[in-house]
Phi, psi and omega in degrees: 000325181296319180294319179296318178297320178294320178294316178297320178298315182296318182288314189265348181210331186291321181296311181295316180296314180297316179294324178291323176295321177295318178300311180293327176297319178294321178295319179294326183284356177294320180264154180292321182292329184274358183300316178299323178291320179298320178297320178293326176297321178294325177293320177293325177296318178297321179293323179294321179287000000 
């Protein structure tokens, strides 16, 4: 059941969530001040995937 739940999460929410975290991470990394926030966004994207 755990594997099925993980597959369903990835298909119905994980892809969109992960890609949006990567997008926001790249936007945050444009500025020097936002780099720490961008790095945390990339960590959340990894967690979503």
